[in-house]
N, CA, C and O atoms as CSV, one atom per row, in Angstrom:
chain,resi,resn,atom,element,x,y,z
A,1,MET,N,N,0.839,-1.180,0.000
A,1,MET,CA,C,0.000,0.000,0.000
A,1,MET,C,C,0.880,1.237,0.000
A,1,MET,O,O,2.014,1.230,0.478
A,2,LYS,N,N,0.318,2.289,-0.549
A,2,LYS,CA,C,1.022,3.571,-0.577
A,2,LYS,C,C,0.223,4.575,0.241
A,2,LYS,O,O,-0.991,4.704,0.083
A,3,ALA,N,N,0.926,5.282,1.114
A,3,ALA,CA,C,0.303,6.331,1.905
A,3,ALA,C,C,0.905,7.669,1.504
A,3,ALA,O,O,2.113,7.786,1.302
A,4,THR,N,N,0.051,8.667,1.391
A,4,THR,CA,C,0.501,10.026,1.120
A,4,THR,C,C,0.044,10.904,2.274
A,4,THR,O,O,-1.131,10.914,2.643
A,5,VAL,N,N,1.005,11.646,2.839
A,5,VAL,CA,C,0.734,12.539,3.957
A,5,VAL,C,C,0.983,13.967,3.497
A,5,VAL,O,O,2.061,14.277,2.990
A,6,HIS,N,N,0.004,14.829,3.667
A,6,HIS,CA,C,0.148,16.261,3.381
A,6,HIS,C,C,0.225,16.986,4.718
A,6,HIS,O,O,-0.667,16.851,5.556
A,7,VAL,N,N,1.292,17.754,4.915
A,7,VAL,CA,C,1.491,18.492,6.159
A,7,VAL,C,C,1.528,19.983,5.826
A,7,VAL,O,O,2.283,20.419,4.956
A,8,MET,N,N,0.704,20.754,6.527
A,8,MET,CA,C,0.646,22.208,6.335
A,8,MET,C,C,0.612,22.887,7.691
A,8,MET,O,O,0.160,22.311,8.681
A,9,LEU,N,N,1.100,24.126,7.723
A,9,LEU,CA,C,0.973,24.907,8.950
A,9,LEU,C,C,-0.505,25.173,9.222
A,9,LEU,O,O,-1.290,25.356,8.291
A,10,LYS,N,N,-0.877,25.194,10.486
A,10,LYS,CA,C,-2.253,25.508,10.852
A,10,LYS,C,C,-2.557,26.954,10.502
A,10,LYS,O,O,-1.658,27.793,10.435
A,11,ASP,N,N,-3.840,27.238,10.279
A,11,ASP,CA,C,-4.272,28.607,10.018
A,11,ASP,C,C,-3.849,29.489,11.187
A,11,ASP,O,O,-3.966,29.094,12.348
A,12,GLY,N,N,-3.365,30.669,10.877
A,12,GLY,CA,C,-2.955,31.604,11.906
A,12,GLY,C,C,-1.488,31.506,12.293
A,12,GLY,O,O,-0.970,32.400,12.962
A,13,VAL,N,N,-0.802,30.431,11.884
A,13,VAL,CA,C,0.628,30.286,12.158
A,13,VAL,C,C,1.393,30.981,11.042
A,13,VAL,O,O,1.151,30.725,9.862
A,14,LEU,N,N,2.313,31.857,11.416
A,14,LEU,CA,C,3.099,32.566,10.410
A,14,LEU,C,C,3.897,31.587,9.556
A,14,LEU,O,O,4.414,30.588,10.056
A,15,ASP,N,N,3.992,31.885,8.262
A,15,ASP,CA,C,4.696,31.030,7.311
A,15,ASP,C,C,5.769,31.852,6.607
A,15,ASP,O,O,5.528,32.353,5.508
A,16,PRO,N,N,6.957,32.006,7.214
A,16,PRO,CA,C,8.002,32.832,6.595
A,16,PRO,C,C,8.472,32.291,5.250
A,16,PRO,O,O,8.812,33.076,4.365
A,17,GLN,N,N,8.502,30.965,5.070
A,17,GLN,CA,C,8.894,30.413,3.776
A,17,GLN,C,C,7.860,30.758,2.709
A,17,GLN,O,O,8.220,31.129,1.592
A,18,GLY,N,N,6.603,30.639,3.041
A,18,GLY,CA,C,5.547,30.995,2.109
A,18,GLY,C,C,5.615,32.463,1.734
A,18,GLY,O,O,5.433,32.816,0.569
A,19,GLU,N,N,5.878,33.325,2.716
A,19,GLU,CA,C,5.997,34.761,2.447
A,19,GLU,C,C,7.193,35.048,1.550
A,19,GLU,O,O,7.111,35.907,0.672
A,20,ALA,N,N,8.305,34.342,1.756
A,20,ALA,CA,C,9.480,34.525,0.902
A,20,ALA,C,C,9.179,34.109,-0.540
A,20,ALA,O,O,9.616,34.766,-1.485
A,21,VAL,N,N,8.435,33.023,-0.701
A,21,VAL,CA,C,8.051,32.573,-2.046
A,21,VAL,C,C,7.120,33.603,-2.689
A,21,VAL,O,O,7.286,33.944,-3.860
A,22,ARG,N,N,6.139,34.100,-1.924
A,22,ARG,CA,C,5.228,35.115,-2.466
A,22,ARG,C,C,6.003,36.346,-2.923
A,22,ARG,O,O,5.747,36.879,-4.002
A,23,HIS,N,N,6.939,36.793,-2.113
A,23,HIS,CA,C,7.749,37.964,-2.470
A,23,HIS,C,C,8.580,37.681,-3.731
A,23,HIS,O,O,8.638,38.519,-4.630
A,24,ALA,N,N,9.215,36.518,-3.801
A,24,ALA,CA,C,10.027,36.167,-4.966
A,24,ALA,C,C,9.177,36.100,-6.232
A,24,ALA,O,O,9.614,36.540,-7.295
A,25,LEU,N,N,7.977,35.559,-6.128
A,25,LEU,CA,C,7.086,35.507,-7.290
A,25,LEU,C,C,6.733,36.910,-7.762
A,25,LEU,O,O,6.686,37.169,-8.965
A,26,GLY,N,N,6.483,37.821,-6.815
A,26,GLY,CA,C,6.211,39.216,-7.187
A,26,GLY,C,C,7.391,39.841,-7.892
A,26,GLY,O,O,7.216,40.578,-8.863
A,27,THR,N,N,8.597,39.555,-7.417
A,27,THR,CA,C,9.819,40.067,-8.042
A,27,THR,C,C,9.979,39.543,-9.465
A,27,THR,O,O,10.528,40.225,-10.330
A,28,LEU,N,N,9.497,38.329,-9.695
A,28,LEU,CA,C,9.580,37.723,-11.032
A,28,LEU,C,C,8.441,38.150,-11.953
A,28,LEU,O,O,8.344,37.675,-13.084
A,29,GLY,N,N,7.585,39.039,-11.474
A,29,GLY,CA,C,6.516,39.560,-12.313
A,29,GLY,C,C,5.159,38.926,-12.101
A,29,GLY,O,O,4.208,39.260,-12.808
A,30,PHE,N,N,5.044,38.010,-11.135
A,30,PHE,CA,C,3.756,37.371,-10.840
A,30,PHE,C,C,3.067,38.155,-9.727
A,30,PHE,O,O,2.985,37.694,-8.588
A,31,ALA,N,N,2.574,39.338,-10.066
A,31,ALA,CA,C,2.048,40.281,-9.077
A,31,ALA,C,C,0.698,39.863,-8.505
A,31,ALA,O,O,0.296,40.397,-7.471
A,32,GLY,N,N,-0.004,38.952,-9.120
A,32,GLY,CA,C,-1.346,38.583,-8.667
A,32,GLY,C,C,-1.384,37.614,-7.504
A,32,GLY,O,O,-2.468,37.294,-7.018
A,33,VAL,N,N,-0.237,37.135,-7.038
A,33,VAL,CA,C,-0.219,36.173,-5.938
A,33,VAL,C,C,-0.351,36.933,-4.621
A,33,VAL,O,O,0.531,37.712,-4.260
A,34,GLN,N,N,-1.437,36.711,-3.912
A,34,GLN,CA,C,-1.693,37.442,-2.675
A,34,GLN,C,C,-1.123,36.758,-1.445
A,34,GLN,O,O,-0.719,37.434,-0.498
A,35,SER,N,N,-1.081,35.434,-1.438
A,35,SER,CA,C,-0.491,34.729,-0.306
A,35,SER,C,C,-0.023,33.344,-0.741
A,35,SER,O,O,-0.527,32.778,-1.710
A,36,VAL,N,N,0.945,32.814,-0.011
A,36,VAL,CA,C,1.481,31.477,-0.267
A,36,VAL,C,C,1.632,30.772,1.070
A,36,VAL,O,O,2.148,31.353,2.025
A,37,ARG,N,N,1.189,29.534,1.146
A,37,ARG,CA,C,1.420,28.676,2.303
A,37,ARG,C,C,2.244,27.508,1.797
A,37,ARG,O,O,1.865,26.859,0.822
A,38,GLN,N,N,3.347,27.236,2.434
A,38,GLN,CA,C,4.222,26.158,2.002
A,38,GLN,C,C,4.100,24.993,2.964
A,38,GLN,O,O,4.042,25.189,4.178
A,39,GLY,N,N,4.060,23.780,2.430
A,39,GLY,CA,C,3.965,22.579,3.247
A,39,GLY,C,C,4.869,21.495,2.710
A,39,GLY,O,O,5.834,21.769,1.996
A,40,LYS,N,N,4.551,20.262,3.057
A,40,LYS,CA,C,5.343,19.145,2.571
A,40,LYS,C,C,4.440,17.951,2.289
A,40,LYS,O,O,3.374,17.798,2.885
A,41,VAL,N,N,4.896,17.113,1.366
A,41,VAL,CA,C,4.206,15.879,1.017
A,41,VAL,C,C,5.169,14.740,1.294
A,41,VAL,O,O,6.323,14.775,0.867
A,42,ILE,N,N,4.697,13.735,2.007
A,42,ILE,CA,C,5.511,12.573,2.340
A,42,ILE,C,C,4.809,11.348,1.775
A,42,ILE,O,O,3.631,11.122,2.052
A,43,GLU,N,N,5.531,10.553,0.980
A,43,GLU,CA,C,4.978,9.319,0.420
A,43,GLU,C,C,5.637,8.128,1.107
A,43,GLU,O,O,6.859,8.070,1.243
A,44,LEU,N,N,4.817,7.191,1.534
A,44,LEU,CA,C,5.304,6.004,2.237
A,44,LEU,C,C,4.815,4.752,1.522
A,44,LEU,O,O,3.635,4.655,1.186
A,45,GLU,N,N,5.702,3.797,1.286
A,45,GLU,CA,C,5.319,2.476,0.785
A,45,GLU,C,C,5.204,1.577,2.001
A,45,GLU,O,O,6.159,1.432,2.764
A,46,LEU,N,N,4.039,0.972,2.185
A,46,LEU,CA,C,3.766,0.173,3.368
A,46,LEU,C,C,3.582,-1.299,3.021
A,46,LEU,O,O,3.059,-1.630,1.957
A,47,ALA,N,N,4.009,-2.174,3.912
A,47,ALA,CA,C,3.823,-3.609,3.727
A,47,ALA,C,C,2.422,-4.052,4.152
A,47,ALA,O,O,2.009,-5.176,3.864
A,48,ALA,N,N,1.702,-3.179,4.829
A,48,ALA,CA,C,0.374,-3.523,5.355
A,48,ALA,C,C,-0.585,-3.917,4.241
A,48,ALA,O,O,-0.474,-3.440,3.111
A,49,THR,N,N,-1.516,-4.785,4.570
A,49,THR,CA,C,-2.550,-5.185,3.611
A,49,THR,C,C,-3.941,-4.725,4.059
A,49,THR,O,O,-4.877,-4.712,3.260
A,50,ASP,N,N,-4.075,-4.351,5.324
A,50,ASP,CA,C,-5.344,-3.860,5.849
A,50,ASP,C,C,-5.352,-2.333,5.813
A,50,ASP,O,O,-4.526,-1.681,6.453
A,51,ARG,N,N,-6.291,-1.776,5.059
A,51,ARG,CA,C,-6.349,-0.327,4.853
A,51,ARG,C,C,-6.522,0.449,6.165
A,51,ARG,O,O,-5.823,1.436,6.393
A,52,ALA,N,N,-7.430,0.018,7.013
A,52,ALA,CA,C,-7.682,0.717,8.269
A,52,ALA,C,C,-6.460,0.671,9.184
A,52,ALA,O,O,-6.121,1.670,9.819
A,53,ALA,N,N,-5.804,-0.474,9.253
A,53,ALA,CA,C,-4.608,-0.608,10.084
A,53,ALA,C,C,-3.478,0.261,9.535
A,53,ALA,O,O,-2.728,0.871,10.297
A,54,ALA,N,N,-3.363,0.310,8.211
A,54,ALA,CA,C,-2.329,1.137,7.584
A,54,ALA,C,C,-2.565,2.610,7.898
A,54,ALA,O,O,-1.627,3.335,8.232
A,55,GLU,N,N,-3.811,3.052,7.793
A,55,GLU,CA,C,-4.109,4.449,8.080
A,55,GLU,C,C,-3.833,4.782,9.549
A,55,GLU,O,O,-3.289,5.843,9.854
A,56,ALA,N,N,-4.204,3.884,10.449
A,56,ALA,CA,C,-3.949,4.107,11.873
A,56,ALA,C,C,-2.447,4.188,12.145
A,56,ALA,O,O,-2.000,5.019,12.936
A,57,GLU,N,N,-1.679,3.335,11.498
A,57,GLU,CA,C,-0.223,3.345,11.681
A,57,GLU,C,C,0.385,4.645,11.161
A,57,GLU,O,O,1.248,5.229,11.816
A,58,VAL,N,N,-0.055,5.098,9.997
A,58,VAL,CA,C,0.483,6.338,9.420
A,58,VAL,C,C,0.080,7.535,10.280
A,58,VAL,O,O,0.884,8.447,10.470
A,59,ARG,N,N,-1.131,7.552,10.796
A,59,ARG,CA,C,-1.544,8.636,11.702
A,59,ARG,C,C,-0.671,8.656,12.958
A,59,ARG,O,O,-0.325,9.728,13.454
A,60,ALA,N,N,-0.316,7.484,13.471
A,60,ALA,CA,C,0.588,7.417,14.622
A,60,ALA,C,C,1.963,7.965,14.252
A,60,ALA,O,O,2.596,8.651,15.055
A,61,MET,N,N,2.422,7.668,13.048
A,61,MET,CA,C,3.705,8.211,12.570
A,61,MET,C,C,3.658,9.737,12.526
A,61,MET,O,O,4.612,10.412,12.912
A,62,CYS,N,N,2.538,10.263,12.051
A,62,CYS,CA,C,2.373,11.722,11.970
A,62,CYS,C,C,2.403,12.347,13.361
A,62,CYS,O,O,3.067,13.360,13.584
A,63,GLU,N,N,1.683,11.739,14.283
A,63,GLU,CA,C,1.604,12.274,15.643
A,63,GLU,C,C,2.955,12.238,16.354
A,63,GLU,O,O,3.257,13.111,17.167
A,64,ARG,N,N,3.766,11.226,16.045
A,64,ARG,CA,C,5.032,11.054,16.750
A,64,ARG,C,C,6.232,11.667,16.045
A,64,ARG,O,O,7.212,12.009,16.707
A,65,LEU,N,N,6.188,11.821,14.701
A,65,LEU,CA,C,7.380,12.270,13.990
A,65,LEU,C,C,7.118,13.176,12.794
A,65,LEU,O,O,7.755,14.222,12.671
A,66,LEU,N,N,6.209,12.808,11.923
A,66,LEU,CA,C,6.100,13.469,10.624
A,66,LEU,C,C,5.512,14.871,10.673
A,66,LEU,O,O,5.787,15.680,9.787
A,67,ALA,N,N,4.715,15.175,11.682
A,67,ALA,CA,C,4.099,16.505,11.799
A,67,ALA,C,C,4.289,17.024,13.221
A,67,ALA,O,O,4.227,16.268,14.190
A,68,ASN,N,N,4.517,18.310,13.318
A,68,ASN,CA,C,4.540,18.977,14.623
A,68,ASN,C,C,3.116,19.437,14.879
A,68,ASN,O,O,2.717,20.511,14.429
A,69,THR,N,N,2.357,18.640,15.591
A,69,THR,CA,C,0.921,18.878,15.719
A,69,THR,C,C,0.572,20.127,16.528
A,69,THR,O,O,-0.597,20.508,16.591
A,70,VAL,N,N,1.549,20.759,17.136
A,70,VAL,CA,C,1.299,22.020,17.821
A,70,VAL,C,C,1.020,23.122,16.796
A,70,VAL,O,O,0.149,23.967,17.004
A,71,ILE,N,N,1.772,23.104,15.680
A,71,ILE,CA,C,1.646,24.174,14.678
A,71,ILE,C,C,1.252,23.662,13.293
A,71,ILE,O,O,0.993,24.462,12.393
A,72,GLU,N,N,1.204,22.343,13.110
A,72,GLU,CA,C,0.903,21.794,11.779
A,72,GLU,C,C,-0.325,20.893,11.821
A,72,GLU,O,O,-0.628,20.269,12.838
A,73,LYS,N,N,-1.017,20.844,10.697
A,73,LYS,CA,C,-2.116,19.899,10.496
A,73,LYS,C,C,-1.689,18.933,9.398
A,73,LYS,O,O,-0.802,19.250,8.605
A,74,TYR,N,N,-2.306,17.767,9.345
A,74,TYR,CA,C,-1.930,16.800,8.326
A,74,TYR,C,C,-3.161,16.043,7.848
A,74,TYR,O,O,-4.181,15.972,8.533
A,75,SER,N,N,-3.034,15.483,6.655
A,75,SER,CA,C,-4.070,14.588,6.132
A,75,SER,C,C,-3.375,13.369,5.559
A,75,SER,O,O,-2.248,13.453,5.070
A,76,VAL,N,N,-4.057,12.239,5.623
A,76,VAL,CA,C,-3.497,10.959,5.183
A,76,VAL,C,C,-4.391,10.378,4.107
A,76,VAL,O,O,-5.612,10.333,4.260
A,77,THR,N,N,-3.781,9.932,3.014
A,77,THR,CA,C,-4.497,9.215,1.954
A,77,THR,C,C,-3.819,7.861,1.766
A,77,THR,O,O,-2.600,7.793,1.616
A,78,ILE,N,N,-4.599,6.793,1.774
A,78,ILE,CA,C,-4.086,5.448,1.563
A,78,ILE,C,C,-4.576,4.956,0.205
A,78,ILE,O,O,-5.769,5.007,-0.095
A,79,ALA,N,N,-3.641,4.481,-0.606
A,79,ALA,CA,C,-4.013,3.989,-1.936
A,79,ALA,C,C,-3.479,2.575,-2.142
A,79,ALA,O,O,-3.687,1.985,-3.203
C-alpha cells in the first residue's frame, strides 16, 4: 500500500517560507499572488494489507514524527 501525507501549517501560524516565495514571485513579475502557504508531502510504501490498520499506523507516525501537531495539520491518503 502507498500512503501520502500532506502536512501544512495551521491557520494563523506565520509562514516565513511561504511569504518569501510570495515575495520572490512578485519580483519575477507574478504580481497577482496574494499569499502562499508552504507545506510538505511525504509518500510512504507500506507492507500492510489492511487499509484501516495502515491508516492508523500512518496517523501514529504523523503524531510522533512526521508533523509537529502544535503548529501543523496533516491529512493521510491510503491507496
